[in-house]
N, C-alpha and C positions, 0 to 999 in steps of 0.2 A: 503494499499499499504506499509505503513511504517513497519507494521509487517511482510509483505511478504518479504520486503527487508532484514529485520533483520534475518528472518528465512533462507533465501537463499542468503547469501552474494556473491557478484561477485568475482570470483577468478581472481587474477592478472595473466596475461600471464607471462611465464618465459622470462627473457631477452635473445633475440636472440644473437648469437655469430657471429662475422664477418659480420656485417650488410651489408657493401657495397660489392656486388657480381660483381660489374663492377669497372673499374678503378684500380689504382695501389693497390696491396694487402697491401703494407706497410702503407697506409693511412686509412685502414679499422678499426683500433682500436688503442687507445692511446699507448698501451704497445709496438707496433711494432716499430715505429720510435724512441721513447724515450728509450727503452731498447737497441736498436742498437746503437743510439747516445751515450748513457751512456757507453756502452762497449768499443766503439772505443775511446771515450775521456779518459776513464780510463787508457788506454794503452798509448795514445799519450801524455797526460798531464804528466804522470809519467815519460816517456821517456825524455821529455823536462826538467823536474825537475832534474833527474839524470845527464842529460848532463850539466845542470847549476852547479850542485854540483861538478862534477868530472872534467869537461873540461871548466867551466866558460862560458857556453853558455848564452848570454844575452837574457833574456826573462822578460816580464812584464814591460819593460821601467822604469818609475819613481816609480812603485810599488816595484820593486826589486824581485829577485827570490823567497825568502821565503814567502813573502806576496802573490805573484802570485800563488805559489804552494798551500797555505792555501785556497786561494779564489777559485781556480779551482777545488779542491777536494770537498769543501763544497757547493759551488754555481754553479759549472759546472757539474761534474760528478753526485753528489748526488741529485741535483735538478732535473736532467733528470730522474734518477731512480725513484724519488718520483713522478714526473709527470706521468711517465708511469704507476705506480701503481694506482695512484688516478684516472686517466682517465679510467682505466679498472675496478676499484673496485666500484666507485660511481654508475655506471649504475646497479650494483648488489644490492647496498644499496637502491636505489631510484626506481628501475623498469623502468627508462627512458632509451632511446636510447643513445648510446655512442657518443661522439664527434668524427667525422670522416671527411674525404675528405678535402676540401679546408680550413675550420677553423682549423683543426688539422695541416695541412701543414703550415699555417701561424704561428701558435704557435711554431712549430718546428724551423722555420726560425728565429724567434726572439731569441730563445735559441742559435742557431748556430751563429748568428750574434755577440752575446755577447762573445762567446768563441774566435772567430776569432779576434774581435776588441781588446780583452785584451792581446793577444800575443804581439802586438806592439801598446800599447794604444795611442802613439803620432801620429800614422799614420793618423788617422782621427781627432785627437784632443781629449783631455781628457773629455770634456763636452759630445761630441757625444758617446764616448765609454762608459761612465757611464750611459748615457741615454739608450743606447742599452742594456747593461747588467742589469740594474735595472728594465727594463720593463717586464721581463719574469715572475718573481714570482707574482707581482700584477695581470697580465693577467691570470695566472693559478688560482690564488685565486678567481678572479671574475668568471671565467668559473665554477669552482667547487662550488662556493657559489650559483650560479644560479641553478645548478642541485639539490643541497641539498635542497634549499628553495622550489623549484618547486616540489620536491619529498616529502616535509614535514618531512625530516628525521633530526629532530632538535638535536638529540643526537650526530650526526656527525659534528656539528658545532665545537666541541672541536678539532677535527682533523684539520679543516680549521684554528683554532687559531695557530696551529703550522706553517702552511704555512704563515700566517700573520707575525708571529715572525721571520721567515726566511727572509721575504722581508724586515723587519726593520733591521735586522742584516746585510743584504747585503748593504742597503743604508748607514748603520753606518760604515761598513767596508771601503767603498769608502771615506766616510767623514773623518775618522780617518787617512787614508793614506794621503789625500790631505792636512790635517792640521798638518802633521808631528806627529800625535798621534800614539798609539800602537793599531794596528788592532786585537791584541789578544783578547780584550774585546768583539769585534764583533764575533770573531771566537768561543769564549765560549758560547755566546748567540746562535749562529747557532747550535753548537753541542748539546747544551741543548735542543733546539727544536727538533732535530732529536732523542735524547734520549727519550724525552716525547712521540713522535710519535711511537717509537718502543714499549714503555711501553703500550700505548693505543691500537695501531693496533696489536702489537705482542700479547697483552693480549687476542685478539680475535682469531687470526689465528693459533697461536701455539697450544693452547689447542684444538681448533676446528679440525685442521688437524690431531693431535694426537689422538683425540677421535675417529675420522672417521677411521683411520688406525687400531687402536686397536679393534674397534668394528667389523670390517671386519674379524678379526682373532678370534672373539668370546672370547676376553679377557675382564675380568670384572673389572680389576683394572684400572678404567678410570680417566682422569684428573678431578680435582675438578672444580665445577662451580664457576663463578664469585661471590665473596662475599666481606665482609668488609675488609678482608686482602688485596685484590686487590686494593680496594679504598684507603686504608691507604698507600699501597706501592707507588701509583701514587702521592698522596698528599705530602708525605714525600720527594719523589724524586723532586717534584716541588719546595719545600722549599730548599732542599740541592742544587739544581742547581742554584736557585736564589742567594744563598750565594756564590756559586762558580763563578758565573758571576761577582758579585759585589766585593767579598772579597776572592779571590782564595787562599790566604795564611793566613787565619784567623782560629783560633782554632774552632770556631763555625761551619765553613765549614766542618772540619774534623768530628765533632760530628754528624751533620746531614747526612753526606755521609755515615758514618759507619752504622747509623740506616737504611738509604735507602738500603744499600748493603745487610743488614740482611733480610729486608722485601722482596726485589726482589729475593734473594736466596731462601727464603721460598716459594715465589710464584712459582718459577721455579720448585722447588722440588715437588709441588703438581700437576704438569702437567705430571709426570711419564715418563719423557723422556728417562730413562734408558731402557725402554721396546722397544724402536724403533730402536735398533742398526741394525736390518735387512734392514731397509730402510733409506738410507742416505738422502734422499730428506726430510724426517721428522726430522731425528736426527740433521741435520745441523741447523734447526731452534732453537733447544734447545741450541746448542753450541753458536749460535750467541746471543741469549738472556742471556746466561751465562756471556757474556762479559760486561753486564750492571752492576751487582754487582761487578765484577772485576774492572770496570772502576771507580766505586764509591770508592772502596778501594784505588785505585791508587791515586785518587784526594785527599783522606783523608791523604795520606802519605806526600803530598807536603809541608804542613806547618811545618812539623817536619824535613824537609831536607832529607827524605829518598827516595824521587823520585823527579826529576825535572818536572816543569809544562808541557813541551812539551812531555816527556815520558808518563805522565798521560793522557794527551789529546789524545794521539794516541792509548791508550787502548780502548777508546770510538770509535775513528774514524775508525781504521782499524779493530778492533776486533768486535765491536757491529754494527756500521753503515755499514762498508764494507762487512762483512760476511752476515748480514741480507739482505742487498740489492741484493747481488749475489744470495742468497738462494731464495728470492722472485722472482727475474728476471728469474732464471732458471725454477722454479716451474710454474710460470705464463705462461711462453713461452710454456712449455710442455702442460699444461692444456688448453690453449686457441688456440693451433694449432692442437689438436687432437693427441698429442704424449702420450705414456703411463706415468702415474704418478709414475715413479720410476727413480732413479738416475743411469745412466750408468756410466761406469768407468771414462770417460773423465770429467764428471760433478763432480764425487767424487774427482778426482785428483785436479780439480780447487778449491774445497772447502779446500782441504788439503794445497795447496799453500798459500791460504789466511790465514789460521790458523797459518802457520809457519811464514808468514810475520808479523802478529799480535804479535808474540812472539819476533821476531828479533828487531822491531822498539823501544819498550821501553828498551829492553836489550842493545841497543846501548848507552843509557844514563848511564847504570850501569857499562859499560865496555868502558870507554872513549878512551882507547888505540886502540880499534877496532871500533871506532864510524863510520867512513866512510865505512868500510867494511860492517858492520851490516845494516846501513841505506841503502846502495846500494843493499844488498841482500834482504832487506824487500821490497824495490821498485821492484826488479826483480821478487819477488814472487807475488807481486800485479799484475804486468804486465802479468806473465804467467797465473795467474788465469783468467784474463779477455781475454787473447788470446784464451784460451781453451773454454771460454764461446762463443766467436765469432765464433770460428771454428765449434762448435757444433750446435749453435742456429741461427746464422746470416741468413743461407739459409731459415730456417723456418720463421723467422721474415719477410723476404723479399718476399717470393714466396708461402709459404704453407698456404692454407686455411683450417680451420677446417671443416671436412666433415659434411655436412648437414644431419640430420636424415631423414630417408625415410618417 
C-alpha cells in the first residue's frame, strides 16, 4: 500500500474562487471588504489630515494631528490592505478554504471600530479606543497562523512574523503617545515590518508575474530564480532596518542602508522589469519595488543632514508601501473577479498619481518655502489615486463574482 501511495500521489484540488455563492458577495473573500475599506480610508484619512494641516481641523484628540495621521496610514489603511492580501493569498499557499461570511465580517468590524474610535479617541475613553484599535492585528495574526499551521506551510511563518511586529508596533505607538514619548520609534518599526514584507512577498510575486508575462510572449530573457543574492538582500535589509529603528541618525545606519540599497537594486535588476513596459500591471510592481533601494538611500542621507527623517520615511511609505499596495490591490481585484489581467487607462493614471505624490512628499522637505504646497499636492495625488481605484474597482468588489468554469 505504501508503494502504491508513493507511486500514485493524491493530487490536491485547486483552491476554489469565490467560495460563497449565496449571501453578500463582499463577504465571499478577504480581499473584497478589506480592499474596499482600505481604498475608502486612504481617501478619507488623507482628506482629514489635509484639513488639519490647512484649516486646523481637530482630529485625533490627545494624539494630535501628526500622530493620528502617521497611525492611520500605517495601522489603518495599510493594515487593511495587508489583511486583504493575506486572507486571499494564504488559501493559495495552503490549499485551504478562505475565511468568509460571518468570521470575515467580524474581523472587518473590528478594523472599522478602530478607525472610527481614533477620530475622536475621548468619545468612548482612551482605554476602550486603544483596546478596539489594538485588537485587529492580533486577530489577523491568529487567523493567518491557524491557516498556515493547518496547511503545514512553515516557510510562510516569516510573513506572519511581520504581522506580529506590526501588532507590537501598534501597541508601542499607543504607549508612547500616552507616556508623552515620541511615536516615531513605533512608526519606524511599523515601516520596517512593511518593508521586510515587501522584500519577502515582493520577492515572490514580482519575478513570478514578470516571468509569466514574458513567457506568454515567448521571450527568453526571464527573471533570475531565487538564490543567495536574494537571501543576502533580505538579511542585510533586516540589519539595516534594525539600526534605523534604534539609531536613525547613526553612521552605522547609513552604512548598512547603503549596502541594503545596492543589494535590492541588484535584485530588482535581475527581474528584467524593463521588458514589461507594454503591461503597466506588471511594470508598476517593479516601480514600487524600486522605492525600496531609494528608501534605503534616503535613510542613509539623514545622519549627514542631507535629508530630514520625515522626508526619508515618506520615500518608504508613499513610494514603496503605497504604490505596492495599490498595485497588488488592483491586480488581485481584477484577477479574483474575472477581469482581464491588464491595466486599463484609469488604473494606469492612478499609478501615475501615486508616483508623483511619492516625489512631492520628500521634495517638500528640500524646498521649505513651498512645504505646505508640496505636502498638500502630495496628499491630493494620494487621494486621486485611490479615488480612481474605488471608481474602477468598488463595483467589482461589491457585486461582481468570478465566473465559475463550466
